[in-house]
C-alpha positions as CSV (number, residue, x, y, z in Angstrom):
1,M,2.3,-1.8,8.0
2,T,2.9,1.0,10.4
3,E,6.4,1.6,8.9
4,A,5.0,1.5,5.4
5,L,2.3,4.1,6.3
6,A,4.9,6.4,8.0
7,A,7.2,6.1,5.0
8,S,4.4,7.0,2.6
9,Q,3.5,10.1,4.6
10,I,7.2,11.3,4.6
11,T,7.4,10.7,0.8
12,R,4.2,12.6,0.2
13,A,5.3,15.5,2.4
14,Q,8.6,15.8,0.3
15,R,6.8,16.1,-3.0
16,E,6.2,19.3,-4.7
17,P,2.8,20.7,-3.6
18,G,1.5,20.8,-7.2
19,L,2.0,17.1,-7.6
20,V,-0.1,16.1,-4.6
21,T,-3.6,16.0,-6.0
22,G,-6.5,13.5,-5.9
23,T,-7.0,10.9,-3.2
24,A,-4.0,10.1,-1.0
25,G,-2.7,6.5,-1.4
26,F,0.3,4.4,-2.0
27,Y,1.3,1.0,-3.4
28,L,2.6,-1.7,-1.0
29,D,4.6,-4.4,-2.6
30,F,5.4,-7.6,-0.8
31,E,6.6,-11.1,-1.6
32,I,4.8,-14.3,-0.6
33,P,7.0,-17.5,-0.6
34,A,6.1,-20.4,-2.8
35,G,3.7,-22.7,-1.0
36,A,2.1,-19.8,1.1
37,E,-0.5,-18.8,-1.5
38,I,-3.2,-18.9,1.2
39,A,-1.5,-15.7,2.6
40,A,-2.6,-13.8,-0.5
41,E,-6.1,-15.0,-0.1
42,M,-6.1,-13.7,3.5
43,L,-5.2,-10.2,2.3
44,E,-8.3,-10.0,0.0
45,N,-11.3,-7.8,0.8
46,R,-13.8,-9.2,-1.6
47,P,-16.6,-6.7,-0.7
48,K,-14.3,-3.8,-1.7
49,H,-12.8,-5.7,-4.7
50,I,-9.3,-5.5,-3.2
C-alpha cells in the first residue's frame, strides 16, 4: 500500500497543473486468487460503503 501511495503521488505531480482538480485519489487494482474470496470481504468498509 505504501508503494501504491508513493506511485500515485509521483503520477499526480507529473500531470499538467490544469488537470489536477477535485479531490485527490487513485484506483488500486489487485487480484484475489480463486478460493480466497474472504479476502475481498475483509477489504470492505461497510459504514463508508466501500
